[in-house]
PDB file of N, CA, C and O in Angstrom:
ATOM      1  N   MET A   1      -2.952  -4.689  14.186  1.00  0.00           N
ATOM      2  CA  MET A   1      -2.093  -5.686  13.778  1.00  0.00           C
ATOM      3  C   MET A   1      -1.234  -4.420  13.185  1.00  0.00           C
ATOM      4  O   MET A   1      -1.727  -3.340  13.510  1.00  0.00           O
ATOM      5  N   PHE A   2      -0.290  -4.350  12.546  1.00  0.00           N
ATOM      6  CA  PHE A   2       0.673  -4.280  11.357  1.00  0.00           C
ATOM      7  C   PHE A   2       0.136  -4.658  10.507  1.00  0.00           C
ATOM      8  O   PHE A   2      -0.935  -5.208  10.762  1.00  0.00           O
ATOM      9  N   HIS A   3       0.618  -4.566   8.904  1.00  0.00           N
ATOM     10  CA  HIS A   3       0.654  -5.514   7.594  1.00  0.00           C
ATOM     11  C   HIS A   3       1.634  -4.477   7.050  1.00  0.00           C
ATOM     12  O   HIS A   3       1.833  -3.272   7.198  1.00  0.00           O
ATOM     13  N   VAL A   4       2.171  -5.519   6.335  1.00  0.00           N
ATOM     14  CA  VAL A   4       2.765  -5.169   5.110  1.00  0.00           C
ATOM     15  C   VAL A   4       2.172  -5.397   3.508  1.00  0.00           C
ATOM     16  O   VAL A   4       2.031  -6.529   3.045  1.00  0.00           O
ATOM     17  N   LEU A   5       1.939  -4.505   2.956  1.00  0.00           N
ATOM     18  CA  LEU A   5       1.274  -4.782   1.690  1.00  0.00           C
ATOM     19  C   LEU A   5       2.727  -4.934   0.474  1.00  0.00           C
ATOM     20  O   LEU A   5       3.738  -4.234   0.425  1.00  0.00           O
ATOM     21  N   ILE A   6       2.459  -5.727  -0.113  1.00  0.00           N
ATOM     22  CA  ILE A   6       3.238  -6.461  -1.108  1.00  0.00           C
ATOM     23  C   ILE A   6       2.729  -6.051  -2.215  1.00  0.00           C
ATOM     24  O   ILE A   6       1.916  -6.912  -2.552  1.00  0.00           O
ATOM     25  N   GLY A   7       2.755  -5.100  -3.077  1.00  0.00           N
ATOM     26  CA  GLY A   7       2.310  -4.481  -4.457  1.00  0.00           C
ATOM     27  C   GLY A   7       3.266  -5.299  -5.824  1.00  0.00           C
ATOM     28  O   GLY A   7       4.457  -5.211  -6.121  1.00  0.00           O
ATOM     29  N   THR A   8       2.008  -6.175  -6.502  1.00  0.00           N
ATOM     30  CA  THR A   8       2.531  -6.757  -8.008  1.00  0.00           C
ATOM     31  C   THR A   8       1.447  -5.919  -8.761  1.00  0.00           C
ATOM     32  O   THR A   8       0.227  -5.881  -8.599  1.00  0.00           O
ATOM     33  N   TYR A   9       2.368  -5.174  -9.745  1.00  0.00           N
ATOM     34  CA  TYR A   9       1.833  -4.543 -11.342  1.00  0.00           C
ATOM     35  C   TYR A   9       1.215  -6.064 -12.335  1.00  0.00           C
ATOM     36  O   TYR A   9       1.596  -7.201 -12.610  1.00  0.00           O
ATOM     37  N   THR A  10       0.322  -5.367 -12.531  1.00  0.00           N
ATOM     38  CA  THR A  10      -0.502  -6.560 -13.480  1.00  0.00           C
ATOM     39  C   THR A  10      -0.744  -5.980 -14.668  1.00  0.00           C
ATOM     40  O   THR A  10      -1.684  -6.207 -15.430  1.00  0.00           O
ATOM     41  N   GLN A  11       0.064  -5.290 -14.782  1.00  0.00           N
ATOM     42  CA  GLN A  11      -0.251  -4.639 -16.485  1.00  0.00           C
ATOM     43  C   GLN A  11       1.222  -3.922 -16.839  1.00  0.00           C
ATOM     44  O   GLN A  11       1.949  -3.536 -15.923  1.00  0.00           O
ATOM     45  N   PRO A  12       1.609  -3.773 -18.282  1.00  0.00           N
ATOM     46  CA  PRO A  12       2.663  -3.110 -18.658  1.00  0.00           C
ATOM     47  C   PRO A  12       3.144  -1.759 -17.955  1.00  0.00           C
ATOM     48  O   PRO A  12       2.137  -1.076 -18.136  1.00  0.00           O
ATOM     49  N   ALA A  13       3.921  -1.045 -17.359  1.00  0.00           N
ATOM     50  CA  ALA A  13       4.902  -0.404 -17.347  1.00  0.00           C
ATOM     51  C   ALA A  13       3.975   1.285 -17.529  1.00  0.00           C
ATOM     52  O   ALA A  13       3.806   2.193 -16.716  1.00  0.00           O
ATOM     53  N   GLU A  14       3.629   1.155 -18.669  1.00  0.00           N
ATOM     54  CA  GLU A  14       2.948   2.725 -19.317  1.00  0.00           C
ATOM     55  C   GLU A  14       1.553   2.309 -19.067  1.00  0.00           C
ATOM     56  O   GLU A  14       0.876   3.335 -18.997  1.00  0.00           O
ATOM     57  N   VAL A  15       0.943   1.426 -18.929  1.00  0.00           N
ATOM     58  CA  VAL A  15      -0.134   1.493 -18.289  1.00  0.00           C
ATOM     59  C   VAL A  15      -0.409   1.307 -16.709  1.00  0.00           C
ATOM     60  O   VAL A  15      -1.555   1.353 -16.262  1.00  0.00           O
ATOM     61  N   VAL A  16       0.561   1.125 -16.015  1.00  0.00           N
ATOM     62  CA  VAL A  16       0.578   1.745 -14.147  1.00  0.00           C
ATOM     63  C   VAL A  16       1.060   2.968 -14.604  1.00  0.00           C
ATOM     64  O   VAL A  16       0.831   3.822 -13.747  1.00  0.00           O
ATOM     65  N   GLU A  17       1.737   3.518 -15.767  1.00  0.00           N
ATOM     66  CA  GLU A  17       2.006   4.942 -14.903  1.00  0.00           C
ATOM     67  C   GLU A  17       0.800   6.206 -15.604  1.00  0.00           C
ATOM     68  O   GLU A  17       0.782   7.411 -15.353  1.00  0.00           O
ATOM     69  N   LYS A  18       0.094   5.611 -16.308  1.00  0.00           N
ATOM     70  CA  LYS A  18      -1.348   6.656 -16.692  1.00  0.00           C
ATOM     71  C   LYS A  18      -2.390   7.024 -15.123  1.00  0.00           C
ATOM     72  O   LYS A  18      -3.006   8.072 -14.930  1.00  0.00           O
ATOM     73  N   THR A  19      -2.304   5.428 -13.866  1.00  0.00           N
ATOM     74  CA  THR A  19      -2.533   5.687 -12.741  1.00  0.00           C
ATOM     75  C   THR A  19      -2.351   6.129 -11.653  1.00  0.00           C
ATOM     76  O   THR A  19      -3.075   6.401 -10.695  1.00  0.00           O
ATOM     77  N   ARG A  20      -0.819   6.209 -11.971  1.00  0.00           N
ATOM     78  CA  ARG A  20       0.016   6.830 -10.719  1.00  0.00           C
ATOM     79  C   ARG A  20      -0.037   8.014 -10.216  1.00  0.00           C
ATOM     80  O   ARG A  20      -0.019   7.956  -8.987  1.00  0.00           O
ATOM     81  N   PRO A  21      -0.112   9.380 -10.742  1.00  0.00           N
ATOM     82  CA  PRO A  21      -0.807  10.433 -10.147  1.00  0.00           C
ATOM     83  C   PRO A  21      -2.041  10.485  -9.462  1.00  0.00           C
ATOM     84  O   PRO A  21      -2.315  11.542  -8.894  1.00  0.00           O
ATOM     85  N   ALA A  22      -3.148   9.177  -9.384  1.00  0.00           N
ATOM     86  CA  ALA A  22      -4.170   9.037  -8.584  1.00  0.00           C
ATOM     87  C   ALA A  22      -3.300   8.111  -7.381  1.00  0.00           C
ATOM     88  O   ALA A  22      -3.458   8.257  -6.169  1.00  0.00           O
ATOM     89  N   HIS A  23      -2.454   7.237  -7.961  1.00  0.00           N
ATOM     90  CA  HIS A  23      -2.145   6.495  -6.769  1.00  0.00           C
ATOM     91  C   HIS A  23      -1.306   7.297  -5.561  1.00  0.00           C
ATOM     92  O   HIS A  23      -1.273   6.972  -4.374  1.00  0.00           O
ATOM     93  N   LEU A  24      -0.852   8.068  -5.990  1.00  0.00           N
ATOM     94  CA  LEU A  24       0.377   8.837  -5.489  1.00  0.00           C
ATOM     95  C   LEU A  24      -0.380  10.340  -4.673  1.00  0.00           C
ATOM     96  O   LEU A  24       0.176  11.196  -3.986  1.00  0.00           O
ATOM     97  N   ALA A  25      -1.952  10.200  -5.119  1.00  0.00           N
ATOM     98  CA  ALA A  25      -2.306  11.280  -4.278  1.00  0.00           C
ATOM     99  C   ALA A  25      -3.452  10.154  -3.318  1.00  0.00           C
ATOM    100  O   ALA A  25      -3.849  10.515  -2.211  1.00  0.00           O
ATOM    101  N   TRP A  26      -3.711   9.336  -3.682  1.00  0.00           N
ATOM    102  CA  TRP A  26      -4.161   8.327  -2.552  1.00  0.00           C
ATOM    103  C   TRP A  26      -3.465   8.322  -1.472  1.00  0.00           C
ATOM    104  O   TRP A  26      -3.933   8.787  -0.432  1.00  0.00           O
ATOM    105  N   LEU A  27      -1.827   7.622  -1.559  1.00  0.00           N
ATOM    106  CA  LEU A  27      -1.000   7.253  -0.782  1.00  0.00           C
ATOM    107  C   LEU A  27      -1.212   8.680   0.076  1.00  0.00           C
ATOM    108  O   LEU A  27      -1.563   8.723   1.255  1.00  0.00           O
ATOM    109  N   SER A  28      -0.974   9.633  -0.626  1.00  0.00           N
ATOM    110  CA  SER A  28      -0.450  10.958   0.435  1.00  0.00           C
ATOM    111  C   SER A  28      -1.722  11.233   1.822  1.00  0.00           C
ATOM    112  O   SER A  28      -1.651  11.571   3.003  1.00  0.00           O
ATOM    113  N   GLU A  29      -2.737  10.894   0.944  1.00  0.00           N
ATOM    114  CA  GLU A  29      -3.750  10.713   2.091  1.00  0.00           C
ATOM    115  C   GLU A  29      -3.891   9.944   2.924  1.00  0.00           C
ATOM    116  O   GLU A  29      -4.480  10.212   3.972  1.00  0.00           O
ATOM    117  N   GLU A  30      -3.366   8.769   2.645  1.00  0.00           N
ATOM    118  CA  GLU A  30      -3.806   7.484   3.838  1.00  0.00           C
ATOM    119  C   GLU A  30      -2.741   8.177   4.733  1.00  0.00           C
ATOM    120  O   GLU A  30      -3.089   8.694   5.795  1.00  0.00           O
ATOM    121  N   VAL A  31      -1.070   8.198   4.197  1.00  0.00           N
ATOM    122  CA  VAL A  31      -0.415   8.385   5.218  1.00  0.00           C
ATOM    123  C   VAL A  31      -0.305  10.112   5.870  1.00  0.00           C
ATOM    124  O   VAL A  31       0.510  10.345   6.762  1.00  0.00           O
ATOM    125  N   GLY A  32      -0.980  10.950   5.454  1.00  0.00           N
ATOM    126  CA  GLY A  32      -1.643  11.914   6.487  1.00  0.00           C
ATOM    127  C   GLY A  32      -2.455  11.295   7.299  1.00  0.00           C
ATOM    128  O   GLY A  32      -2.130  11.117   8.473  1.00  0.00           O
ATOM    129  N   ALA A  33      -3.386  10.959   6.912  1.00  0.00           N
ATOM    130  CA  ALA A  33      -4.722  10.226   7.567  1.00  0.00           C
ATOM    131  C   ALA A  33      -3.839   8.813   9.375  1.00  0.00           C
ATOM    132  O   ALA A  33      -4.310   8.447  10.451  1.00  0.00           O
ATOM    133  N   GLY A  34      -2.406   8.555   8.600  1.00  0.00           N
ATOM    134  CA  GLY A  34      -2.137   8.273  10.030  1.00  0.00           C
ATOM    135  C   GLY A  34      -2.494   6.247   9.478  1.00  0.00           C
ATOM    136  O   GLY A  34      -2.045   5.350  10.191  1.00  0.00           O
ATOM    137  N   ARG A  35      -3.212   5.964   8.346  1.00  0.00           N
ATOM    138  CA  ARG A  35      -3.567   4.574   8.297  1.00  0.00           C
ATOM    139  C   ARG A  35      -1.905   4.040   7.509  1.00  0.00           C
ATOM    140  O   ARG A  35      -1.464   2.891   7.512  1.00  0.00           O
ATOM    141  N   LEU A  36      -1.328   5.116   6.969  1.00  0.00           N
ATOM    142  CA  LEU A  36      -0.044   4.266   6.425  1.00  0.00           C
ATOM    143  C   LEU A  36       1.167   4.725   6.777  1.00  0.00           C
ATOM    144  O   LEU A  36       1.173   5.932   7.017  1.00  0.00           O
ATOM    145  N   LEU A  37       2.164   4.186   6.886  1.00  0.00           N
ATOM    146  CA  LEU A  37       3.540   4.492   7.675  1.00  0.00           C
ATOM    147  C   LEU A  37       4.814   5.552   6.475  1.00  0.00           C
ATOM    148  O   LEU A  37       5.517   6.563   6.474  1.00  0.00           O
ATOM    149  N   VAL A  38       4.382   4.365   5.596  1.00  0.00           N
ATOM    150  CA  VAL A  38       5.729   4.258   4.692  1.00  0.00           C
ATOM    151  C   VAL A  38       5.237   3.853   3.535  1.00  0.00           C
ATOM    152  O   VAL A  38       4.181   3.222   3.584  1.00  0.00           O
ATOM    153  N   ALA A  39       5.894   4.119   2.153  1.00  0.00           N
ATOM    154  CA  ALA A  39       5.250   3.232   0.738  1.00  0.00           C
ATOM    155  C   ALA A  39       6.363   3.765  -0.310  1.00  0.00           C
ATOM    156  O   ALA A  39       6.864   4.882  -0.431  1.00  0.00           O
ATOM    157  N   GLY A  40       6.542   2.702  -0.939  1.00  0.00           N
ATOM    158  CA  GLY A  40       7.588   2.745  -2.100  1.00  0.00           C
ATOM    159  C   GLY A  40       7.771   2.120  -3.289  1.00  0.00           C
ATOM    160  O   GLY A  40       7.136   1.070  -3.193  1.00  0.00           O
ATOM    161  N   ARG A  41       8.262   2.174  -4.310  1.00  0.00           N
ATOM    162  CA  ARG A  41       8.329   1.401  -4.876  1.00  0.00           C
ATOM    163  C   ARG A  41       8.761  -0.075  -4.907  1.00  0.00           C
ATOM    164  O   ARG A  41       8.918  -0.095  -3.687  1.00  0.00           O
ATOM    165  N   GLN A  42       9.050  -1.194  -5.234  1.00  0.00           N
ATOM    166  CA  GLN A  42      10.556  -1.664  -5.371  1.00  0.00           C
ATOM    167  C   GLN A  42      11.532  -1.716  -5.939  1.00  0.00           C
ATOM    168  O   GLN A  42      11.170  -1.359  -7.060  1.00  0.00           O
ATOM    169  N   GLU A  43      12.546  -1.905  -5.999  1.00  0.00           N
ATOM    170  CA  GLU A  43      14.173  -1.534  -6.419  1.00  0.00           C
ATOM    171  C   GLU A  43      13.469  -2.376  -7.749  1.00  0.00           C
ATOM    172  O   GLU A  43      13.335  -1.715  -8.779  1.00  0.00           O
ATOM    173  N   SER A  44      13.119  -3.483  -7.759  1.00  0.00           N
ATOM    174  CA  SER A  44      12.833  -4.327  -9.074  1.00  0.00           C
ATOM    175  C   SER A  44      11.965  -3.430 -10.066  1.00  0.00           C
ATOM    176  O   SER A  44      12.188  -3.693 -11.247  1.00  0.00           O
ATOM    177  N   GLY A  45      10.986  -2.388  -9.834  1.00  0.00           N
ATOM    178  CA  GLY A  45      10.145  -1.634 -10.533  1.00  0.00           C
ATOM    179  C   GLY A  45       8.680  -2.956 -10.595  1.00  0.00           C
ATOM    180  O   GLY A  45       7.649  -2.689 -11.211  1.00  0.00           O
ATOM    181  N   LEU A  46       8.832  -4.042 -10.006  1.00  0.00           N
ATOM    182  CA  LEU A  46       7.679  -4.980 -10.440  1.00  0.00           C
ATOM    183  C   LEU A  46       6.436  -4.413  -9.725  1.00  0.00           C
ATOM    184  O   LEU A  46       5.323  -4.446 -10.249  1.00  0.00           O
ATOM    185  N   GLY A  47       6.680  -3.873  -8.461  1.00  0.00           N
ATOM    186  CA  GLY A  47       5.546  -3.298  -7.893  1.00  0.00           C
ATOM    187  C   GLY A  47       5.780  -2.360  -7.031  1.00  0.00           C
ATOM    188  O   GLY A  47       6.451  -1.372  -7.328  1.00  0.00           O
ATOM    189  N   GLY A  48       5.168  -2.580  -5.654  1.00  0.00           N
ATOM    190  CA  GLY A  48       5.353  -1.445  -4.377  1.00  0.00           C
ATOM    191  C   GLY A  48       5.372  -2.161  -3.355  1.00  0.00           C
ATOM    192  O   GLY A  48       5.245  -3.378  -3.491  1.00  0.00           O
ATOM    193  N   LEU A  49       5.561  -1.502  -1.885  1.00  0.00           N
ATOM    194  CA  LEU A  49       5.657  -2.122  -0.748  1.00  0.00           C
ATOM    195  C   LEU A  49       4.347  -1.021   0.002  1.00  0.00           C
ATOM    196  O   LEU A  49       3.971  -0.042  -0.643  1.00  0.00           O
ATOM    197  N   LEU A  50       3.804  -1.300   1.267  1.00  0.00           N
ATOM    198  CA  LEU A  50       3.466  -0.542   2.060  1.00  0.00           C
ATOM    199  C   LEU A  50       3.413  -0.911   3.324  1.00  0.00           C
ATOM    200  O   LEU A  50       3.216  -2.089   3.625  1.00  0.00           O
ATOM    201  N   PHE A  51       3.603   0.163   4.338  1.00  0.00           N
ATOM    202  CA  PHE A  51       3.350  -0.483   5.746  1.00  0.00           C
ATOM    203  C   PHE A  51       2.719   0.047   6.060  1.00  0.00           C
ATOM    204  O   PHE A  51       2.909   1.242   5.837  1.00  0.00           O
ATOM    205  N   SER A  52       1.625  -0.275   6.724  1.00  0.00           N
ATOM    206  CA  SER A  52       0.395   0.187   7.633  1.00  0.00           C
ATOM    207  C   SER A  52       0.814   0.509   8.849  1.00  0.00           C
ATOM    208  O   SER A  52       1.779  -0.009   9.410  1.00  0.00           O
ATOM    209  N   ALA A  53      -0.211   1.763   9.500  1.00  0.00           N
ATOM    210  CA  ALA A  53       0.056   1.423  11.088  1.00  0.00           C
ATOM    211  C   ALA A  53      -0.909   0.155  11.755  1.00  0.00           C
ATOM    212  O   ALA A  53      -1.622  -0.728  11.279  1.00  0.00           O
ATOM    213  N   ASP A  54      -0.569   0.523  12.920  1.00  0.00           N
ATOM    214  CA  ASP A  54      -1.462  -0.391  14.010  1.00  0.00           C
ATOM    215  C   ASP A  54      -3.072  -0.324  13.651  1.00  0.00           C
ATOM    216  O   ASP A  54      -3.902   0.326  14.286  1.00  0.00           O
ATOM    217  N   ILE A  55      -3.257  -0.919  12.807  1.00  0.00           N
ATOM    218  CA  ILE A  55      -4.695  -0.834  11.955  1.00  0.00           C
ATOM    219  C   ILE A  55      -5.602  -2.804  12.251  1.00  0.00           C
ATOM    220  O   ILE A  55      -4.954  -3.837  12.420  1.00  0.00           O
ATOM    221  N   SER A  56      -6.961  -2.711  12.221  1.00  0.00           N
ATOM    222  CA  SER A  56      -7.580  -4.229  11.712  1.00  0.00           C
ATOM    223  C   SER A  56      -7.653  -4.361  10.767  1.00  0.00           C
ATOM    224  O   SER A  56      -8.108  -3.469  10.050  1.00  0.00           O
ATOM    225  N   THR A  57      -7.224  -5.591  10.256  1.00  0.00           N
ATOM    226  CA  THR A  57      -7.511  -6.616   9.066  1.00  0.00           C
ATOM    227  C   THR A  57      -8.404  -5.581   8.021  1.00  0.00           C
ATOM    228  O   THR A  57      -8.160  -5.035   6.945  1.00  0.00           O
ATOM    229  N   GLU A  58      -9.537  -5.625   8.925  1.00  0.00           N
ATOM    230  CA  GLU A  58     -10.502  -4.451   7.811  1.00  0.00           C
ATOM    231  C   GLU A  58     -10.792  -3.301   7.415  1.00  0.00           C
ATOM    232  O   GLU A  58     -11.780  -2.783   6.895  1.00  0.00           O
ATOM    233  N   ASP A  59      -9.681  -2.933   7.768  1.00  0.00           N
ATOM    234  CA  ASP A  59      -9.565  -1.295   7.572  1.00  0.00           C
ATOM    235  C   ASP A  59      -8.017  -1.515   6.822  1.00  0.00           C
ATOM    236  O   ASP A  59      -7.826  -0.557   6.074  1.00  0.00           O
ATOM    237  N   VAL A  60      -7.073  -2.305   6.801  1.00  0.00           N
ATOM    238  CA  VAL A  60      -6.478  -2.659   5.378  1.00  0.00           C
ATOM    239  C   VAL A  60      -6.994  -3.061   4.350  1.00  0.00           C
ATOM    240  O   VAL A  60      -6.441  -2.713   3.307  1.00  0.00           O
ATOM    241  N   ALA A  61      -7.900  -3.700   4.280  1.00  0.00           N
ATOM    242  CA  ALA A  61      -8.767  -4.725   3.361  1.00  0.00           C
ATOM    243  C   ALA A  61      -9.763  -3.231   2.953  1.00  0.00           C
ATOM    244  O   ALA A  61     -10.029  -3.162   1.753  1.00  0.00           O
ATOM    245  N   ASP A  62     -10.127  -2.466   3.530  1.00  0.00           N
ATOM    246  CA  ASP A  62     -10.895  -0.967   2.690  1.00  0.00           C
ATOM    247  C   ASP A  62      -9.775  -0.482   2.291  1.00  0.00           C
ATOM    248  O   ASP A  62      -9.869  -0.143   1.111  1.00  0.00           O
ATOM    249  N   ILE A  63      -8.593  -0.260   2.798  1.00  0.00           N
ATOM    250  CA  ILE A  63      -7.282   1.105   2.484  1.00  0.00           C
ATOM    251  C   ILE A  63      -7.083   0.047   1.231  1.00  0.00           C
ATOM    252  O   ILE A  63      -7.167   0.717   0.202  1.00  0.00           O
ATOM    253  N   ILE A  64      -6.838  -1.419   0.894  1.00  0.00           N
ATOM    254  CA  ILE A  64      -6.815  -1.694  -0.680  1.00  0.00           C
ATOM    255  C   ILE A  64      -7.813  -1.312  -1.586  1.00  0.00           C
ATOM    256  O   ILE A  64      -7.626  -0.924  -2.740  1.00  0.00           O
ATOM    257  N   ALA A  65      -9.030  -1.459  -0.926  1.00  0.00           N
ATOM    258  CA  ALA A  65      -9.871  -1.699  -1.782  1.00  0.00           C
ATOM    259  C   ALA A  65     -10.021  -0.071  -2.480  1.00  0.00           C
ATOM    260  O   ALA A  65     -10.395  -0.057  -3.652  1.00  0.00           O
ATOM    261  N   ARG A  66      -9.823   0.912  -1.997  1.00  0.00           N
ATOM    262  CA  ARG A  66      -9.968   1.947  -2.628  1.00  0.00           C
ATOM    263  C   ARG A  66      -8.672   3.023  -3.010  1.00  0.00           C
ATOM    264  O   ARG A  66      -8.495   4.240  -2.979  1.00  0.00           O
ATOM    265  N   ASP A  67      -7.811   1.687  -3.421  1.00  0.00           N
ATOM    266  CA  ASP A  67      -6.076   2.623  -3.896  1.00  0.00           C
ATOM    267  C   ASP A  67      -6.715   2.507  -5.586  1.00  0.00           C
ATOM    268  O   ASP A  67      -7.159   1.477  -6.093  1.00  0.00           O
ATOM    269  N   PRO A  68      -6.629   3.611  -6.125  1.00  0.00           N
ATOM    270  CA  PRO A  68      -6.658   3.501  -7.567  1.00  0.00           C
ATOM    271  C   PRO A  68      -6.151   2.671  -8.411  1.00  0.00           C
ATOM    272  O   PRO A  68      -6.817   2.382  -9.406  1.00  0.00           O
ATOM    273  N   TYR A  69      -4.945   2.134  -8.224  1.00  0.00           N
ATOM    274  CA  TYR A  69      -4.214   0.944  -8.345  1.00  0.00           C
ATOM    275  C   TYR A  69      -5.035  -0.381  -8.433  1.00  0.00           C
ATOM    276  O   TYR A  69      -4.920  -1.088  -9.435  1.00  0.00           O
ATOM    277  N   THR A  70      -5.647  -0.642  -7.671  1.00  0.00           N
ATOM    278  CA  THR A  70      -6.410  -1.592  -7.326  1.00  0.00           C
ATOM    279  C   THR A  70      -7.696  -1.403  -8.350  1.00  0.00           C
ATOM    280  O   THR A  70      -7.977  -2.140  -9.295  1.00  0.00           O
ATOM    281  N   LEU A  71      -8.495  -0.062  -7.852  1.00  0.00           N
ATOM    282  CA  LEU A  71      -9.510  -0.303  -8.991  1.00  0.00           C
ATOM    283  C   LEU A  71      -9.435  -0.023 -10.132  1.00  0.00           C
ATOM    284  O   LEU A  71     -10.498  -0.171 -10.735  1.00  0.00           O
ATOM    285  N   ALA A  72      -8.066   0.563 -11.092  1.00  0.00           N
ATOM    286  CA  ALA A  72      -8.077   0.067 -12.276  1.00  0.00           C
ATOM    287  C   ALA A  72      -7.498  -1.272 -12.637  1.00  0.00           C
ATOM    288  O   ALA A  72      -7.158  -1.411 -13.812  1.00  0.00           O
ATOM    289  N   GLY A  73      -7.347  -2.201 -11.874  1.00  0.00           N
ATOM    290  CA  GLY A  73      -7.105  -3.479 -12.659  1.00  0.00           C
ATOM    291  C   GLY A  73      -5.319  -3.428 -12.758  1.00  0.00           C
ATOM    292  O   GLY A  73      -4.832  -4.423 -13.295  1.00  0.00           O
ATOM    293  N   VAL A  74      -4.687  -2.742 -12.456  1.00  0.00           N
ATOM    294  CA  VAL A  74      -3.215  -2.441 -12.967  1.00  0.00           C
ATOM    295  C   VAL A  74      -2.359  -3.083 -11.814  1.00  0.00           C
ATOM    296  O   VAL A  74      -1.137  -2.992 -11.932  1.00  0.00           O
ATOM    297  N   ALA A  75      -2.878  -3.728 -10.705  1.00  0.00           N
ATOM    298  CA  ALA A  75      -1.857  -3.580  -9.469  1.00  0.00           C
ATOM    299  C   ALA A  75      -2.464  -4.947  -8.201  1.00  0.00           C
ATOM    300  O   ALA A  75      -3.598  -4.677  -7.807  1.00  0.00           O
ATOM    301  N   THR A  76      -2.087  -5.801  -7.798  1.00  0.00           N
ATOM    302  CA  THR A  76      -2.760  -7.007  -6.538  1.00  0.00           C
ATOM    303  C   THR A  76      -1.522  -6.944  -5.768  1.00  0.00           C
ATOM    304  O   THR A  76      -0.321  -7.065  -6.006  1.00  0.00           O
ATOM    305  N   TYR A  77      -2.466  -6.646  -4.479  1.00  0.00           N
ATOM    306  CA  TYR A  77      -1.641  -7.179  -3.104  1.00  0.00           C
ATOM    307  C   TYR A  77      -1.715  -8.549  -2.474  1.00  0.00           C
ATOM    308  O   TYR A  77      -2.568  -9.436  -2.449  1.00  0.00           O
ATOM    309  N   GLN A  78      -0.610  -8.404  -2.018  1.00  0.00           N
ATOM    310  CA  GLN A  78      -0.380  -9.788  -1.339  1.00  0.00           C
ATOM    311  C   GLN A  78      -0.261  -9.113   0.293  1.00  0.00           C
ATOM    312  O   GLN A  78       0.679  -8.370   0.576  1.00  0.00           O
ATOM    313  N   ARG A  79      -1.425  -9.504   1.390  1.00  0.00           N
ATOM    314  CA  ARG A  79      -0.915  -8.810   3.050  1.00  0.00           C
ATOM    315  C   ARG A  79      -0.269  -9.764   3.707  1.00  0.00           C
ATOM    316  O   ARG A  79      -0.455 -10.967   3.522  1.00  0.00           O
ATOM    317  N   VAL A  80       0.695  -9.169   4.681  1.00  0.00           N
ATOM    318  CA  VAL A  80       1.457  -9.555   5.355  1.00  0.00           C
ATOM    319  C   VAL A  80       0.993  -8.981   6.902  1.00  0.00           C
ATOM    320  O   VAL A  80       1.120  -7.767   7.062  1.00  0.00           O
ATOM    321  N   SER A  81       0.447  -9.809   8.083  1.00  0.00           N
ATOM    322  CA  SER A  81      -0.312  -8.847   9.237  1.00  0.00           C
ATOM    323  C   SER A  81       0.698  -9.588  10.139  1.00  0.00           C
ATOM    324  O   SER A  81       0.553 -10.780  10.409  1.00  0.00           O
ATOM    325  N   PHE A  82       1.552  -8.970  10.519  1.00  0.00           N
ATOM    326  CA  PHE A  82       1.978  -9.527  12.228  1.00  0.00           C
ATOM    327  C   PHE A  82       1.852  -8.521  13.503  1.00  0.00           C
ATOM    328  O   PHE A  82       1.452  -7.410  13.155  1.00  0.00           O
ATOM    329  N   ASN A  83       2.075  -8.638  14.760  1.00  0.00           N
ATOM    330  CA  ASN A  83       1.889  -7.963  15.615  1.00  0.00           C
ATOM    331  C   ASN A  83       2.797  -6.932  16.156  1.00  0.00           C
ATOM    332  O   ASN A  83       2.255  -6.192  16.977  1.00  0.00           O
ATOM    333  N   GLY A  84       3.731  -6.753  15.966  1.00  0.00           N
ATOM    334  CA  GLY A  84       4.775  -5.276  15.957  1.00  0.00           C
ATOM    335  C   GLY A  84       5.015  -5.645  17.471  1.00  0.00           C
ATOM    336  O   GLY A  84       4.814  -4.635  18.146  1.00  0.00           O
ATOM    337  N   ALA A  85       5.337  -6.618  18.175  1.00  0.00           N
ATOM    338  CA  ALA A  85       5.848  -6.882  19.358  1.00  0.00           C
ATOM    339  C   ALA A  85       6.962  -5.875  19.323  1.00  0.00           C
ATOM    340  O   ALA A  85       6.525  -4.779  19.675  1.00  0.00           O
ATOM    341  N   VAL A  86       7.984  -5.849  19.087  1.00  0.00           N
ATOM    342  CA  VAL A  86       9.242  -5.290  19.254  1.00  0.00           C
ATOM    343  C   VAL A  86       9.058  -3.958  18.343  1.00  0.00           C
ATOM    344  O   VAL A  86       8.979  -4.080  17.120  1.00  0.00           O
ATOM    345  N   ARG A  87       8.967  -2.219  19.194  1.00  0.00           N
ATOM    346  CA  ARG A  87       8.906  -1.574  18.363  1.00  0.00           C
ATOM    347  C   ARG A  87       9.068  -0.115  18.569  1.00  0.00           C
ATOM    348  O   ARG A  87       8.987   0.375  19.696  1.00  0.00           O
ATOM    349  N   ALA A  88       9.345   0.752  17.264  1.00  0.00           N
ATOM    350  CA  ALA A  88      10.297   2.316  17.732  1.00  0.00           C
ATOM    351  C   ALA A  88       9.218   3.006  18.583  1.00  0.00           C
ATOM    352  O   ALA A  88       8.064   3.138  18.175  1.00  0.00           O
ATOM    353  N   ASP A  89       9.563   3.362  19.564  1.00  0.00           N
ATOM    354  CA  ASP A  89       9.191   4.676  20.445  1.00  0.00           C
ATOM    355  C   ASP A  89       8.435   5.455  19.357  1.00  0.00           C
ATOM    356  O   ASP A  89       8.864   5.937  18.309  1.00  0.00           O
ATOM    357  N   GLY A  90       6.825   5.451  20.039  1.00  0.00           N
ATOM    358  CA  GLY A  90       6.035   6.183  18.660  1.00  0.00           C
ATOM    359  C   GLY A  90       5.047   5.663  17.723  1.00  0.00           C
ATOM    360  O   GLY A  90       4.221   6.240  17.016  1.00  0.00           O
ATOM    361  N   LEU A  91       5.424   4.039  17.944  1.00  0.00           N
ATOM    362  CA  LEU A  91       4.467   3.438  16.852  1.00  0.00           C
ATOM    363  C   LEU A  91       3.758   2.755  17.976  1.00  0.00           C
ATOM    364  O   LEU A  91       2.786   2.036  17.747  1.00  0.00           O
TER     365      LEU A  91
END
C-alpha cells in the first residue's frame, strides 16, 4: 500500500519551528531509506504532506510515531492509504 500522510500543526508556528530541524533530519533519513518518496509543507502553512513508498500500514504507523513533530506534540497526521494500481515506472 501507498500512503498519503496529511499533517496538521497543532501548535503555533513559533513552537513548530523549534522542532523543525529535527523533523527535517528525520525526513531526510526516511527518504534516504526509501520509506518516504516526497514530503513538503502545505502551501497554506497549516501542515505538511508526506507520500510513502509501497509499505505496510504497520510501517507507516511506525514512521509517524518516530516523527519529531509527533513526539513533540506539534502535529497530527491523517493517513489515506491506496493500492497504487497505476503508477510511474520505478514505483
